N, C-alpha and C positions, 0 to 999 in steps of 0.2 A: 902753156909753160911753168914748171912745176917754181913757186916762190919759196925763197930762203928763212928759217926763222924769224931772221930780222923782219922779212917783208911780211911774216905773218902777223910779228909782234907790231908792226906799225900798221899794217890792217885793221887790229881790233882797237887799237888805241883808238885811230877814227871814229872804226862804229859806234865804240862807247863814245866819244866824244859828240859825233850826231843824233846818239839815242837819250843825252844825257841833254842835248839842245833840246831835242823836241819833247821831253817831260818838262823842263823850265820852259820854253812859249806856251807849253798849253798848260801846264798849271797857272802861268801869266794870266791868261786868257780867260780862265776857269774864271781867276780870282775879280778881275776886272767886272766881269760877264756877268759875275756875284754884287760887287759893287755899284753896275750903271742898273742894278734891277733893284738894288738897295734905296737908290739914290734918287730913281725914278718911275720904278712900278710904286703899287700900289695895292695892299691889302687892308680886304673888308669880310669886318664880321658880323651876324645877325644872331642873338641869340634871346630864348623868350626863358628867364631865369624860374621862373612860377614865384604871383609871389609868397609874402612869408605870411605863412599860412598857420595857426598852431595846433589848425587840427588833421593838417600831415603827415603824424605818426612817426616813425623814420625815416621821413625825406623832410623833416623840418627845416629851416633855414638854415638855422644855427649847425646843423648836423653836415649840410653839403656847400656854404659858402666859402670853403677855401678853396676845395677843391676848384668851386665852380671860377674863383680868382684867378687861383693859381691856370687852369687851362685856356687864360682866357692872354695873364703875361707872358707863356710858352707860347703864343700866337703871335702875339705885341703887331693888334694892330693897326694901322695909321688912323680907318676909321671903324665903332661899333656901337650899331644900333642895339638896346637891349627892353625888349618890352613885356611891361607887369610887374617895373619893380618901383617896389615903395619908398618913400622918403630914408625910412630905415635901411633898403638894405643899399640904397645909394653912398648911404653918409659912409657904410661899415667898405662897399669899393672905391669909394674915395681915397678912402686910407691904405688900402694895397697895390688897388693900380698905379702903380708910381710910376710918373710921368707924363700919367692922362688929367683933361681935364673934360666939361662936358656942360650942357643945355638942353635943356627940357621942365617942362613944370607939369605939377600933378592936374590930370585932365579937367579934375570934379572943381575947384575951385581955382587953376590958369596961378597956382602959386605953388601950392606943399601936398595938397589933400589930393588921393585915392592915386589910384598908379599914373603912372613919367611912362613916358618913351625916348628914351635920353638917346645924343648921341656925344661919345665920348672920342676923343682925339688925342691926339700922339702935338704932344704942345713943341714939341723940338723940331717936329716938320712942318707942322703947318697952323697959323690962326682964323679966327673967327673975324670974317668981312661982316657978316647978317645973319642974324638970328630969328622967324618967327613959331611959334606953334599955332598950328590952324583947327577947329573942331570941323568933325566930317559930319558934316549937317550942311542946311541950308542957310544956315548963320555962321560964319566961319570964326569969328571973331570974337566969340567968349563962351565959356561953357552952356556944353547945351546938346541932348540926342537929335540924332538925323534920321529919319524918317522910319520904319523899320528894327534899328538898333534898339538891344536891351541893352546897352550902354556907354558911358558919352565916350567918344571913339575920337582920336588926334593924330597928327601925322606932325612932327618936328621937322624944320626945313632949315639946312646952314648951309652960308656958302662959306667954303675956306679957302685961304690963299695961302700958298707951301713958297719955296724957295724962287723958282722961277714964273716968271711971268705965264706962262702956261696951264702953271700948277694949280690951276682954280677949281674949285669941286662943288657942285650942288644938289647937299648930300638929301634924303630925304627916306626919315624913320617912323613908323605905323606901326597897328594893332588894328586891323578891321575887325570888325562886328561879327560874333560865333554864331548868331542868330539870325540877324536880317537879314536874304539876301538883295533884296534893293537899298541895303545899306551897302551892301560891300561890292557892287556894281554905281553906284553912285561915290563911294566912295574914290574907287578908281578914274572914277571921269574928272573926279577934283582935284586929284592928285595930278591926274596927266597940269590939266589947266595951268595949275599952279607954276609946271618944269616946263611947258611949253617955250617963254618966251626966254630963257634959258637955251633948249633946244631948239629954238631958232638962231640962236648967237653961235650955235656947232660947241655951246661949253659941257662940257664933260659932268656925268647926270648918274649918280646911283641914288636909283628904289631899292628901301629894302624893309624886311620888317614880317611878322607873325600874319597874312592875310587869314587865316583861317578860312583858306578855299584852296581847292587842287587844280592839278592844271587845268580839266574838263573845265573849271569854272566860269560862266562867260566872264565875273568878273581878271579873271586872272588875264583872258582872253582880253579883253580891252585894252593892256597893260604891255600885252604884246604887238599890238600895233604900233606902237610908237617909242618901244621899250627892246631891248637882248635879253632874256633869261641866263644868266650868266654858268645854270645847270646845261650840260653838254648832256642830250639825248641817250645816251648811254647811261647813265646817271637818273634821269628822270624817275622813273619807280625804287629811289633808294628815299623812303619814310622821314619823313624829320620831327615827328610826333612822338612820343612815345609812354604818352601818360605815368611815370615811374615806373615801368614793365620791366623786369631786367632781361626779359627774354620778348620784348613788342613782337609780333605778328601783323604784316598786313596794313604795318602803321602809316599814312596820308603823310605826304608833303604838300604839309603850307604852309612852309616856312620859304620866303625869297632875298635873292640879291639879283635884282636886276641893272641895267646902265645904257647907257646913252650908246649909238651907234661907232662912234670917237674910242668906245676903248673897246678892247678886246683883253678874252679873261685865259690867260697862262695855267691857270689849275683853280681850281673847284671842293671842296669835302664837304663830309655830312662828318663831323665828330659825333663820341659819344664821352665825354668825363665821366668819371666815375667819382663818387665820393663812398671811403670803405664797400665797394664791393655792388653799391646803388646807384641808382643814374644822381646823375648833380645836378637833371632838371630833368619835367616832365617835356622836355623839346632837347634836340641835339643842336649843335652850334655847329652853323653854315658858316663855313669860310669862301671865300673869292680869294683870287690873286689875281691883277691885272695887268 
């Protein structure tokens, strides 16, 4: 039966109201989803920022620090692990990373000397429950070199507590030796020993850093026996080290974010922040969202 003009108008209004309601409900759903991810999701980053070497020419720290800091704030991670950070670099970042605090010590004296492997955290979301630094060696409680390592190497271990009881995390940030394979394998074993009690208690654990080892290295395989690599298989070929080359080729993947089985990766990215057209660091910025 053919509808009259009035009926057509009423049907049009009804369809419009149904469409409007659908749009409103969809918008509300996406807003609630975004809020739930913000409240209950976790964002984590690891970034080797290259120590402040005055011999780096155009890539000296002073030329790239602003862009590097901005890249961190744009991502705004809950937890951020840095490597190769000297005290002067951390003092600058302390002044620019608004809303963050950090824990970490210099690897050469356990205070301020040498490179740090600090963990920054969002102070609005988390507070520190406990913290410690271990030296990757047979003597973990004081500065020393381990096994066949060329340098002192450390792991920073911090337990964080969020607003909810279940928002407790054990976060580990480390920078493994670039020479000693024995040191790398023993570093993996030592870190696993440190986090095993937390894994046994089904706590949420994140282990990240520059491990100076590709995914086929035995040291990385040891971590994968207990932890999950946040990088999906489809992205394993994307490297994380660029050596300050603007267009690197076959760059290795040596920076990682691992996590316990009770976390699920929602997104993984490797970003290459630029500073005046050059790399902001000789490593890329690795990010994961859980």
